C-alpha positions in Angstrom: 0.1 0.0 -0.3 1.4 3.4 -0.8 1.5 5.9 1.6 2.4 9.4 2.3 3.3 11.4 5.5 1.0 14.0 7.5 1.2 17.6 7.5 3.0 19.7 9.1 6.1 20.0 7.8 7.1 20.8 4.3 10.1 19.7 2.3 11.5 19.9 5.5 14.5 22.0 6.7 17.8 22.6 7.6 20.4 20.7 5.0 23.8 22.9 6.4 27.1 22.0 4.1 29.6 20.9 6.5 33.4 19.2 6.6 33.5 15.6 4.6 34.9 12.4 5.5 37.1 11.5 3.2 38.2 7.8 4.4 34.7 6.7 3.4 32.6 6.7 -0.5 29.7 8.0 -0.5 27.0 5.6 -1.5 25.2 5.8 -4.8 21.5 6.5 -5.1 20.8 2.7 -6.6 22.6 1.8 -3.8 20.7 2.9 -0.8 17.4 2.9 -3.0 18.0 -1.0 -2.6 18.4 -1.0 0.8 15.4 0.5 1.4 14.0 -2.4 0.0 12.9 -0.8 -3.5 12.2 -3.2 -6.5 14.4 -2.3 -9.9 11.4 -1.1 -11.0 10.8 1.4 -8.2 14.2 2.0 -8.4 13.9 3.8 -11.6 10.5 5.2 -11.0 12.6 7.4 -8.1 15.1 8.1 -11.0 12.4 9.1 -13.7 11.6 11.7 -11.2 8.5 9.8 -9.5 7.1 9.9 -6.3 7.4 6.3 -4.8 6.4 5.2 -1.2 7.7 2.0 0.5 6.2 0.0 3.8 8.0 1.3 7.1 6.7 -0.4 10.3 5.0 1.5 13.6 7.6 2.1 16.7 4.5 2.2 18.5 0.1 1.9 19.0 0.1 5.5 18.6 2.4 5.8 15.7 1.1 6.1 11.9 4.4 5.8 9.7 5.6 6.3 6.3 8.3 6.0 4.1 8.5 8.8 1.4 11.0 8.1 -1.4 10.9 11.5 -2.7 11.9 12.8 -6.1 15.1 13.7 -8.1 15.3 17.7 -8.5 17.7 19.7 -10.9 19.8 21.3 -7.9 22.4 20.3 -6.2 22.6 19.1 -1.8 24.4 22.2 -1.5 22.3 24.8 -3.2 19.0 22.8 -2.0 20.8 23.4 1.4 21.1 26.9 1.4 17.8 27.5 -0.5 15.8 26.4 2.7 18.0 27.5 5.0 16.5 30.9 3.6 13.0 29.5 6.0 10.8 30.1 3.4 9.9 26.7 2.3 7.7 26.4 5.5 4.9 28.6 3.7 4.8 26.0 1.0 1.9 24.8 3.7 -1.2 26.4 3.5 -2.2 25.1 7.2 0.5 27.4 9.3 -0.4 30.6 9.9 2.5 32.3 12.0 5.7 31.2 13.3 9.0 32.4 14.6 12.6 31.5 16.0 14.1 31.3 19.2 17.3 32.4 19.7 20.0 31.0 22.9 18.9 30.4 25.7 15.3 31.8 24.6 13.1 34.5 26.0 9.6 35.4 25.7 10.5 38.0 23.0 11.1 34.9 21.1 7.2 34.5 21.0 5.7 38.3 20.3 4.3 37.4 17.3 2.3 34.4 18.5 -1.4 35.4 18.3 -4.7 33.6 20.4 -8.0 33.4 19.4 -10.9 33.9 22.2 -11.3 29.7 21.6 -8.2 28.7 22.2 -8.1 30.9 25.2 -11.5 29.9 26.3 -9.9 25.8 25.6 -7.0 26.5 27.6 -8.6 28.3 30.4 -10.8 25.7 31.0 -8.3 22.6 30.2 -9.0 19.1 31.6 -6.2 16.3 31.5 -7.5 13.7 28.7 -7.1 13.5 25.1 -8.8 17.3 24.1 -5.0 19.1 24.9 -1.9 18.1 24.9 -0.5 19.2 28.6 1.3 18.2 31.5 0.0 18.1 34.6 1.8 21.2 36.5 0.7 23.1 32.7 -3.0 22.9 33.2 -3.1 24.0 37.1 -1.2 27.4 35.7 -4.0 27.3 33.0 -6.4 27.0 35.6 -5.4 29.4 38.1 -5.7 32.4 35.9 -7.8 35.3 36.6 -9.7 35.0 33.6 -10.1 32.9 29.5 -9.4 37.1 29.0 -6.8 36.1 25.6 -4.5 38.6 26.7 -4.0 37.0 29.9 -3.7 33.2 28.5 -1.6 33.7 25.4 1.2 35.1 27.9 0.4 32.2 30.1 0.8 30.5 26.8 3.7 32.0 26.1 6.3 30.8 29.2 4.6 27.3 29.0 6.5 27.2 25.6 9.6 28.9 26.4 9.9 26.7 29.2 9.6 23.2 27.4 11.7 24.5 24.7 14.8 25.4 27.3 13.7 21.8 29.0 14.9 20.6 25.6 17.3 22.0 24.6 19.1 21.3 28.4 18.1 17.8 28.4 16.6 16.6 24.5 14.0 13.7 25.1 14.8 13.4 28.7 13.0 17.1 28.7 10.2 16.7 26.8 7.2 16.7 30.2 4.5 13.5 29.5 1.1 14.6 28.5 -1.2 14.2 31.3 -4.4 11.8 30.0 -6.0 11.7 33.3 -6.9 9.0 35.7 -3.3 8.3 36.0 -2.0 8.2 32.3 -0.4 10.0 30.6 1.5 9.9 26.7 4.8 9.8 26.9 6.1 11.5 23.5 9.8 11.2 24.7 9.3 7.2 24.4 7.9 7.3 21.5 10.3 9.9 19.4 13.3 7.9 21.0 12.1 4.9 19.4 12.1 6.7 15.9 15.1 7.4 16.2 16.8 3.7 16.7 14.3 2.7 13.9 16.8 4.9 11.4 18.7 1.5 10.1 19.7 3.7 7.0 21.8 6.5 8.7 22.8 3.8 11.0 24.7 2.2 8.4 25.7 5.5 6.6 26.0 8.3 8.7 26.7 6.5 12.5 27.0 10.1 14.1 25.0 11.9 12.8 22.3 8.5 13.7 23.8 9.1 16.9 22.8 12.4 17.6 19.2 12.1 16.6 18.9 9.9 19.8 21.4 11.6 22.2 20.9 15.0 21.8 22.4 17.4 23.4 24.8 15.4 24.5 25.8 13.3 21.2 27.1 15.6 18.6 28.4 15.3 14.9 31.2 18.3 13.3 29.6 20.5 11.0 26.0 20.0 13.1 23.8 23.1 12.9 20.3 22.9 14.2 17.6 25.5 14.6 14.7 25.6 16.7 10.7 27.6 15.7 7.4 27.3 16.7 5.2 27.4 14.3 0.5 28.1 14.5 -0.8 25.9 12.4 -5.0 25.9 11.2 -5.5 22.0 11.7 -9.0 21.3 10.7 -10.2 24.6 11.5 -8.6 24.2 15.3 -4.9 26.8 16.2 -2.6 24.4 17.2 0.6 25.2 18.3 3.9 23.1 17.4 7.8 23.8 18.9 10.1 22.3 16.5 13.6 21.4 16.8 15.9 21.0 12.7 18.9 19.6 12.9 21.3 19.2 10.3 24.4 17.5 8.9 26.6 16.7 6.2 28.3 13.4 5.3 30.6 13.9 2.0 28.7 15.8 -0.9 25.6 14.5 0.8 23.2 15.9 3.1 21.2 14.5 6.5 18.2 16.2 8.5 16.0 15.4 11.4 12.7 17.6 11.7 11.6 16.5 15.6 8.0 17.8 16.6 9.0 18.0 20.2 5.8 19.8 21.3 2.0 19.7 20.0 -0.6 21.4 21.6 -3.2 19.5 20.0 -4.6 17.3 17.1 -1.3 15.0 17.7 1.2 14.0 19.8 4.4 15.0 18.0 5.9 13.7 15.1 10.0 12.7 13.9 11.1 12.9 9.7 14.5 12.0 8.6 15.3 13.1 5.2 18.6 12.1 3.1 19.8 14.7 0.0 22.2 12.7 -1.9 23.6 14.1 -5.0 22.6 11.9 -8.0 23.6 12.5 -11.6 21.1 15.6 -12.5 20.7 16.7 -9.5 19.6 15.9 -5.8 17.4 12.4 -4.5 15.5 13.1 -2.0 14.9 10.9 0.6 12.7 11.0 3.5 11.4 8.8 6.4 9.0 10.2 9.0 6.6 8.9 12.4 3.5 10.5 13.7 2.3 10.1 16.8 -1.1 10.3 17.8 -3.3 8.8 20.3 -6.2 8.6 18.4 -4.9 5.1 16.9 -4.1 3.8 20.3 -6.4 0.9 21.2 -9.0 -1.0 19.7 -9.5 -0.8 16.1 -6.3 1.1 15.9 -5.3 -0.5 12.9 -8.7 0.7 11.2 -7.9 4.1 12.4 -4.4 3.9 10.9 -5.2 2.6 7.6 -7.8 5.4 7.3 -5.5 8.3 9.0 -3.2 8.0 6.0 -6.0 7.5 3.3 -6.9 11.2 4.8 -3.4 12.6 4.4 -2.3 11.4 1.3 -3.1 13.7 -1.0 -2.3 16.7 1.2 1.3 15.6 1.6 1.5 15.1 -2.0 0.3 18.2 -3.1 3.2 20.1 -0.4 6.1 17.7 -1.8 4.3 18.8 -5.6 4.2 22.4 -4.4 8.1 22.1 -3.0 9.8 20.8 -5.8 7.6 23.6 -8.5 9.5 26.0 -6.1 12.9 24.5 -6.5 13.0 23.6 -10.0 12.5 27.5 -10.2 
């Protein structure tokens, strides 16, 4: 079954040039595609510029996995990296409302552009443990303790909460992600799902072991030439404002580039996401290889397999549109 990945990110971001490792030759496109498990015909389709998808195993019952072997663009990995570094690819996703970058160590000023509607303010002010919103126990208490649901007051608390989550993640990586309170003593541990997704990136474990170690062990693990970017993004997903904290990390291996994009906090709708992409130089341009995991409690438990299938079909057309738009932009 052919499947396409969720939302929210466009062709990904941040693949920045870095130092090479001359001791090991770059894998060629056919070798990498064969390692992924594509047939000869599928590998030829990719080299002809077609989209080809292949099955990717889920890492938890909350996982909506997909492996997407994208396309060849007539752009070098280095040029592609610089174009994506400009940051305009985020606008390819029509669901994006506003976004901004965090500095180091981060401040409330970084979130000055964040907006909030009266509906969102009321929802956060009256938040309860459960699946309607993704909040830790202490975060729920902080919103409930506000004097009113006036948007400026709730917005200020949302800014404080997002800044605290960013700073905790930047300091401790996956260990800094607070679980979501689901009520009745239950929690959802997004960090555990993201760790499993990181450990499952076997292709990068083989070809870029240092980068693979960084995905798992950030921020303690590093790699020469590593660059990263931290953003907050407000999306309109099915009519709901959704606030997402995004970490993008890039590294180079010879002429190739690799990136990971991680949604380590999401306010509602789904739990989080991790996508890894490789940009491999081939004759005539760059082969883009993408694999991702989206985590949501909505596919866990009874009937989960059915709901996962429905979810993928609903998302397929939208993700194809986003990638097509990105390819058109790159070709200009």
